[in-house]
ZAMARGU-4260 file (C-alpha; in steps of 0.2 Angstrom, whole numbers, plus 5000, padded with zeros to 4 digits):
<rodrens>
0) 4999/5000/5000 | 5007/5017/4995 | 5010/5031/5008 | 4999/5046/5009 | 5008/5055/5023
5) 5026/5054/5028 | 5032/5065/5042 | 5051/5064/5047 | 5058/5071/5063 | 5046/5086/5063
10) 5049/5098/5077 | 5041/5116/5081 | 5043/5128/5095 | 5033/5144/5099 | 5039/5157/5112
15) 5027/5148/5126 | 5032/5130/5121 | 5038/5116/5112 | 5023/5112/5100 | 5029/5098/5092
20) 5045/5087/5097 | 5053/5075/5085 | 5036/5068/5077 | 5039/5054/5064 | 5023/5046/5056
25) 5019/5036/5041 | 5000/5035/5035 | 4994/5024/5021 | 4983/5029/5007 | 4965/5025/5012
30) 4968/5025/5031 | 4956/5034/5043 | 4967/5039/5058 | 4961/5049/5074 | 4974/5061/5082
35) 4969/5063/5101 | 4976/5073/5115 | 4972/5088/5127 | 4972/5105/5121 | 4990/5111/5118
40) 4996/5093/5114 | 5000/5098/5097 | 4986/5090/5086 | 4980/5107/5076 | 4999/5112/5074
45) 5003/5094/5067 | 4989/5095/5055 | 4994/5113/5050 | 5011/5107/5045 | 5004/5093/5035
50) 4993/5104/5025 | 5008/5117/5022 | 5001/5131/5031 | 5015/5134/5043 | 5034/5130/5042
55) 5042/5119/5055 | 5059/5122/5064 | 5066/5106/5056 | 5060/5090/5048 | 5051/5085/5033
60) 5033/5082/5028 | 5027/5074/5011 | 5010/5071/5005 | 5006/5059/4992 | 5024/5057/4988
65) 5026/5075/4985 | 5036/5086/4997 | 5026/5099/5008 | 5040/5106/5017 | 5058/5102/5023
70) 5070/5111/5034 | 5058/5126/5038 | 5055/5130/5020 | 5039/5126/5010 | 5040/5116/4994
75) 5040/5129/4978 | 5025/5119/4971 | 5014/5119/4987 | 5000/5128/4980 | 4997/5114/4968
80) 4999/5101/4981 | 4986/5110/4992 | 4973/5106/4978 | 4974/5088/4985 | 4973/5092/5003
85) 4955/5095/5011 | 4956/5105/5027 | 4941/5105/5039 | 4941/5118/5052 | 4934/5117/5070
90) 4925/5134/5066 | 4919/5129/5048 | 4930/5143/5039 | 4915/5148/5029 | 4911/5165/5022
95) 4895/5170/5032 | 4888/5182/5021 | 4890/5171/5005 | 4877/5157/5000 | 4882/5140/5005
100) 4883/5134/4987 | 4896/5148/4984 | 4906/5143/4999 | 4906/5125/4993 | 4912/5131/4975
105) 4928/5138/4983 | 4934/5121/4984 | 4939/5122/4966 | 4947/5138/4966 | 4964/5131/4968
110) 4962/5123/4950 | 4953/5138/4942 | 4962/5152/4932 | 4966/5168/4943 | 4953/5180/4935
115) 4939/5167/4937 | 4945/5165/4956 | 4945/5183/4958 | 4927/5186/4950 | 4920/5169/4957
120) 4915/5165/4941 | 4908/5146/4940 | 4901/5136/4926 | 4885/5127/4925 | 4894/5110/4928
125) 4903/5116/4942 | 4887/5123/4950 | 4880/5106/4946 | 4894/5097/4954 | 4893/5109/4970
130) 4874/5105/4971 | 4877/5085/4970 | 4890/5088/4985 | 4877/5097/4995 | 4864/5082/4991
135) 4878/5070/4997 | 4879/5078/5013 | 4861/5081/5016 | 4859/5100/5015 | 4854/5104/4997
140) 4839/5113/5003 | 4851/5126/5011 | 4860/5128/4995 | 4855/5147/4993 | 4856/5152/5011
145) 4868/5163/5018 | 4880/5153/5027 | 4878/5162/5043 | 4860/5155/5044 | 4865/5138/5046
150) 4867/5128/5061 | 4885/5122/5067 | 4881/5105/5061 | 4875/5110/5044 | 4890/5122/5042
155) 4902/5108/5044 | 4893/5098/5032 | 4895/5112/5020 | 4914/5112/5023 | 4914/5093/5019
160) 4904/5096/5003 | 4918/5109/4999 | 4931/5095/5001 | 4920/5083/4989 | 4920/5097/4976
165) 4938/5100/4978 | 4941/5082/4975 | 4953/5080/4989 | 4962/5065/4991 | 4969/5068/5008
170) 4957/5076/5021 | 4963/5084/5038 | 4949/5088/5051 | 4954/5099/5065 | 4942/5095/5079
175) 4927/5095/5067 | 4914/5091/5080 | 4921/5101/5096 | 4908/5113/5095 | 4893/5102/5089
180) 4879/5093/5099 | 4880/5074/5099 | 4869/5071/5085 | 4877/5083/5074 | 4894/5076/5079
185) 4888/5058/5074 | 4882/5064/5057 | 4899/5074/5053 | 4909/5058/5058 | 4898/5046/5047
190) 4901/5058/5033 | 4921/5058/5036 | 4920/5039/5037 | 4909/5038/5021 | 4922/5049/5012
195) 4935/5037/5018 | 4926/5022/5013 | 4916/5026/4997 | 4929/5038/4989 | 4946/5031/4997
200) 4950/5047/5004 | 4964/5046/5017 | 4957/5055/5033 | 4966/5062/5048 | 4955/5069/5061
205) 4959/5076/5078 | 4947/5072/5092 | 4944/5077/5110 | 4933/5062/5113 | 4940/5046/5113
210) 4924/5037/5110 | 4922/5044/5092 | 4940/5038/5089 | 4935/5021/5095 | 4919/5020/5084
215) 4926/5028/5067 | 4945/5026/5066 | 4954/5010/5066 | 4971/5017/5070 | 4973/5032/5084
220) 4990/5043/5086 | 4990/5050/5104 | 5000/5066/5107 | 5006/5073/5123 | 5016/5089/5125
225) 5020/5089/5106 | 5027/5070/5106 | 5019/5055/5100 | 5015/5043/5114 | 5004/5030/5106
230) 5002/5025/5088 | 4992/5009/5085 | 4974/5001/5085 | 4960/5011/5093 | 4953/4996/5100
235) 4969/4995/5112 | 4964/5012/5120 | 4957/5004/5136 | 4954/5016/5151 | 4970/5008/5160
240) 4981/5013/5144 | 4975/5031/5143 | 4978/5031/5163 | 4996/5026/5159 | 4998/5038/5144
245) 4990/5054/5152 | 4991/5051/5171 | 4978/5061/5181 | 4974/5072/5165 | 4965/5056/5157
250) 4949/5057/5168 | 4948/5076/5163 | 4951/5072/5145 | 4942/5057/5142 | 4930/5055/5157
255) 4914/5049/5147 | 4925/5035/5141 | 4933/5030/5157 | 4915/5031/5166 | 4907/5019/5153
260) 4911/5004/5142 | 4920/5006/5126 | 4907/5007/5112 | 4905/4994/5100 | 4912/4996/5083
265) 4902/5006/5071 | 4899/5004/5053 | 4891/5021/5046 | 4875/5020/5036 | 4879/5036/5026
270) 4884/5032/5008 | 4891/5045/4997 | 4885/5044/4978 | 4899/5047/4966 | 4901/5065/4960
275) 4898/5069/4941 | 4916/5071/4931
</rodrens>
């Protein structure tokens, strides 16, 4: 199986702390991997380095066998590579005053001519593709509403529709359910799992809730103070192991899991239809 993400000796420091400490990871094409850890553990920082949003102090990141950054410098062709990487933000990152369908269509701007990007000119075929993506995530009835009028769960589904239109092969989701209610969280995680299963996307999702990692992600990478402290099957993340990894912080971070039995493996029922070419 080919490698989708390759990270070697990645380190990053901010004035307040060491955000990443010599992180090395390989993630295969088609995997769905959870990143867990407390706030400040380095989850968001790691995802932003993989996407090429910020340079590291040292180390190397490659995505789909193409260099993202090395030794603190971005690869010269980073813009074209970003077209292959979908990023889902915790706070949705939609333009609130624009219609939902226009926000979804921004997923194709990486591959359009500059003048079309500036004028937001989209073809009939592109608009049809965006509508199909909205149908796939279940919010087509909101296509012409301003993004600000949607609920948090609907906005996050619009962000996932944007990744579908983009045709992203790698999806990085940064705490996508942190601000959502349980039902919206479930729908968003099922959509991510469906994008992984039905479209073959490689998905890396950072989570604060271990129970969702157990349900949806076969593999989990646990970060603590910027270092990888566990990389293996999610099913092995027992309360006892979490206690060893995180000590007294485990109950605060993962209390719901520690207080209840581990959930059974879950097979999402959501299935995404293919988008028109």
